[in-house]
Each structure stands twice: as C-alpha cells, then as structure tokens.
N, C-alpha and C positions, 0 to 999 in steps of 0.2 A: 520585585516589581518597582518600576520607576514612577515617580510623579512626573507630570508633563514637563515641568520646568527643569527638573533634575536630568531628564532624558535629553532635552535640548542642550543643556550644558555639557553633558557627556558626549553627544555627537559633535558639538562645536570643538571640544578638546581632543577628539579622536576622529577626524574626518576620514581617515584611511579605512575605517570599518563601515562607513555609510553605504558603499555599494553592496557589501555583503548583507547588510540588514535589508536593503531594498530587494535584493535577490531572494532572500529567505521569505520576505513578505509576499513577493510575487508568486513563489512556489506554493505558498500556503493558499493563496487565493485561487491559483490554478487548480490545486488539488480539490478545494471545496467546490468549485464549479464542475470539475469532472465528476466528483462523487455525487453531486446532485443529479447530473444527467445519467450517471451510471445507475443510481437507485431508481430513477424514473423509467428508463428505457431499456435496460439490459435484463436478461433473464437471470434467475437465481444462479444458474450454472455459471454464466459469464461473470456475475458478481463474485462468485467464489474463486474463479480463476484469477480475476483481477486482484482480489484481496490477498490471495496466497502469493502471487507474483510480487505485489508491492511489499509484503512482509519479508520476502527474501532479500529485499534491498533496503531494510531499515537503515542500514549504513550504505549510502549511495555508492561508496567506493569498494564495496565488498559484498559478494554474493554469499548468503548464508543458507545452506540447504536444510538446516535443522531449525524448525520454528517451534518455540515454546508457547503454544497456544492450545486452548481447549475448544471443544465443539461449541460450548456456550459463547465463547468470544467470537467465533466465526459466525454463529447464528445471529448474534446482536449486531455485528459489523455489517453483514450483508443483507439483513432484514428477512431472513427465512425462519420458519418454525423449525423445531427440533427434528421432526420427521423428514422434512425436505433437506435439511442440512446433512443428516445421516445418509440419505439417498445420494446426494451429490458426492460426499466423501467416499462412499462405497463405489460409485462409478469411477472416481479418480483412482481408487485402489485397483479396481479391475483393469483399468487401462494402464496400470503400472506407472502412473505419474507421481503418485505419493505412496507413502507407507505411514501408517499411524501407530503410535505407541502412546502410553499414558501421558496425556498433556503435551504431546509432541506430534508434529507432522514433519516427516522427512521428504524433501523434494527429490525424487529419483530421476525425473526427466524434465529438465528445465525447458528444453526445446518444445516438447509437447505442451507444457504449461503455457509457454509464450504463444504457441500457435493458436491456442483457444482464448487468449485474452483479447480485450478490445484493443484495436490499434493505437488508440490514444494513450493508453497506459504504457505501452511499450515505448512509444515516442517520448513520453515524459521522462522515462528513465534513461533514454539514450541522449537526451538533451539537458541533463542535469546542470551542466556547467555554463549554459548559455544565459 
C-alpha cells in the first residue's frame, strides 16, 4: 500500500503505467456500478448467470471453464439464501449449462450461459481493452 506522496512520486517516475492504472480504476468503478444495479434489479437467476460468467473470465484474456467455488461463495456473492442457490444450480444442471463437483463448477455450455446473462456483463467483457 502506497502513501499518497509515495504514489505520486512513483507515477511521476513511471508515467508509462499511468494509463493502465486509470483503466484499471475505471473498470473497478464500472464493475461496482454494474454490481449495484445487478443486485437491485436482476433476479437471483440472472445474478447467478452473471456471476458464473464473470468468474469464467477472472483472467480477461482466458476463458476458464472450471471454477473453484462453493455454493456458499455463490450464495454470498449473488445475495440468495442457500435453498434458492441450490434451486438455481439444479436448474443450470438440468439445462446442461453446468456440472457440479465438490467445490467446483464446470461450465459445459458457455453460449447458453451468455444467452441468459445481462447484456451489460457480456459487453463489459467484450470491451475489456477499451
């Protein structure tokens, strides 16, 4: 963690990284605004789709179909109780979008997952470099 003055000196001595820092900050603010709207206006099912999709791209340059997450992590992240989280995951399994294993979710059909996400989350991942 930088002190303010140390950070200013660092940026002054490395001006080439300033655009990257600004972009990262913008992405964080965009994500927080989207997450706030998502929590307020999207159904639990859509929030689960959005969360799983975003976790597939923890590394924005690489799709990862195996997510090391638990039901409790999903429950806390999307704001559902345990019963509703299980219902949503069971529905996704029935639709063959995911497969679950102990502490893992395997994304079987990214297209179906994307089709059910909020359009904003898909756009945010397709415009990562802007």
